[in-house]
C-alpha positions in Angstrom: 186.8 110.3 70.4 188.1 112.6 67.7 188.6 116.3 68.0 188.5 118.6 65.1 189.6 122.2 65.0 187.5 124.4 62.8 187.8 128.2 63.0 189.4 128.0 66.4 186.5 126.0 67.8 186.9 122.6 69.4 184.1 120.2 68.5 183.8 116.7 70.0 182.4 114.0 67.7 181.7 110.5 68.6 182.7 108.1 65.8 181.4 104.5 65.9 181.8 102.1 63.0 182.8 105.0 60.8 179.6 107.0 61.6 180.1 110.4 63.0 177.5 111.2 65.7 177.2 114.8 66.5 175.3 116.4 69.4 172.4 118.0 67.5 169.9 119.5 69.9 166.2 118.9 69.4 164.3 121.6 67.6 162.7 124.2 69.9 159.1 123.4 68.6 159.6 119.8 69.6 160.8 120.6 73.1 157.9 123.0 73.6 155.4 120.4 72.3 156.9 117.8 74.7 156.6 120.2 77.7 153.0 121.0 76.7 152.2 117.2 76.6 153.7 116.7 80.1 151.7 119.7 81.4 148.5 118.3 79.9 149.2 114.9 81.4 149.6 116.4 84.9 146.4 118.4 84.6 144.5 115.3 83.2 145.8 113.2 86.1 144.8 115.8 88.7 141.4 116.4 87.1 140.3 112.8 86.8 142.1 111.1 89.8 141.7 113.8 92.4 137.8 113.8 92.1 137.5 117.5 91.2 136.0 116.7 87.8 133.0 114.6 86.7 133.6 110.9 86.3 133.0 109.2 82.9 129.7 107.8 84.2 128.5 111.3 85.3 129.5 112.7 81.9 127.6 109.8 80.2 124.5 110.5 82.3 124.6 114.2 81.4 125.0 113.5 77.7 122.1 111.0 77.9 119.8 113.5 79.5 120.8 116.1 76.9 120.0 113.5 74.2 116.6 112.6 75.7 115.6 116.3 75.8 116.7 116.8 72.2 114.7 113.7 71.1 111.6 114.9 72.9 112.0 118.4 71.5 112.4 117.1 67.9 109.8 114.3 68.1 106.8 114.9 65.9 103.6 115.7 67.8 101.4 112.7 68.5 98.2 112.7 66.7 95.4 113.5 69.1 93.0 110.6 69.4 89.7 110.7 71.2 87.7 107.8 72.6 85.2 108.3 69.9 87.7 108.2 67.0 89.4 105.1 68.5 86.0 103.4 69.0 85.2 103.9 65.3 88.6 102.5 64.3 88.4 99.6 66.6 84.9 98.4 65.5 86.3 97.4 62.1 86.9 93.7 61.2 90.2 94.5 59.6 91.5 96.1 62.9 90.4 93.0 64.9 92.0 90.5 62.5 95.2 92.5 62.4 95.2 93.0 66.1 94.6 89.3 66.8 97.5 88.3 64.6 99.9 90.9 66.1 98.8 90.0 69.6 99.5 86.3 69.0 103.0 87.2 67.6 104.1 89.9 70.0 102.0 89.7 73.2 100.7 86.2 73.8 103.9 85.0 75.4 103.3 87.2 78.4 99.5 87.8 78.4 98.5 84.3 77.1 96.7 83.2 73.9 93.3 84.0 75.5 94.6 87.2 77.2 94.2 85.4 80.5 97.6 86.5 81.8 100.8 84.5 82.3 103.7 86.8 83.2 101.7 89.9 82.3 98.3 90.7 83.7 94.9 89.4 82.7 93.5 91.6 80.0 90.0 90.2 80.0 88.8 91.8 83.2 88.0 95.5 84.1 91.2 95.9 86.3 94.1 98.0 85.0 97.5 98.3 86.6 98.5 101.2 84.3 96.0 103.8 83.1 92.3 104.0 83.6 91.1 101.4 81.1 90.1 103.9 78.4 91.2 103.2 74.8 93.5 106.2 74.9 95.3 105.0 78.0 95.6 101.4 76.7 97.2 102.7 73.5 99.5 104.8 75.6 100.6 101.8 77.6 101.2 99.8 74.5 103.3 102.6 73.0 105.4 103.5 76.0 105.4 100.1 77.8 105.6 99.6 81.5 109.3 99.3 82.4 108.5 98.7 86.1 106.5 95.6 85.2 108.8 94.4 82.3 106.6 95.4 79.4 108.6 96.8 76.5 107.6 99.9 74.6 106.2 99.0 71.2 106.3 102.5 69.8 108.8 102.4 66.9 108.4 98.7 66.5 104.8 98.7 65.5 103.1 101.2 63.3 100.4 103.5 64.9 97.6 101.6 63.2 99.0 98.3 64.4 99.1 99.5 67.9 95.5 100.6 67.6 94.6 97.2 66.2 96.2 95.4 69.1 94.2 97.7 71.5 91.0 96.8 69.4 91.7 93.1 69.9 92.2 93.6 73.7 88.9 95.5 74.0 87.1 92.9 72.0 88.1 90.3 74.6 87.2 92.2 77.8 84.6 90.2 79.7 85.3 86.9 78.0 86.4 85.3 81.3 88.8 82.6 79.8 89.5 79.5 81.9 92.7 79.7 84.0 92.6 83.5 84.1 95.2 85.2 86.3 93.9 86.9 89.4 92.9 90.5 88.8 95.5 93.1 89.4 95.4 96.9 89.7 92.4 99.2 90.0 88.9 98.4 88.6 87.5 100.7 85.9 84.1 100.0 84.5 82.9 101.7 81.3 
């Protein structure tokens, strides 16, 4: 250690390998910032580990509910379809051809090539698990799906006219009684 006298003050310096190390205190802003970080860490610890605040899962669920409400609020209104307008659309040959093609690509794996039902229900009878068997309710089920039964929602994946075409194909096959048809499920609705 080496002592220097400057203006009647005694300063102690540490010299190591010719480098003078002085005792310079940290700047006040740095010390204050450090103390704030320690305080924040304590509050964070108490908030999340004492159970007084919401968990990350609860925060996620709240944010998800807010998002769903916002999507519903901003969603464009669905065009109002009536049984009559849908019947007119579904009687066209183009709708049936398009519907047959889409059904084969998207739906046949669960409902069967002849709509007889495999994993999904038989679509050739007058029994419906979801809805009341009207064209409007069938289109609604195709759009929104049936999560409880494992059917995905096709809204957003198929265009509105494609959904109507699939429904047209389904309605064209009601009463066809294919061989090997699955047992009827749901409630019977005759038109």
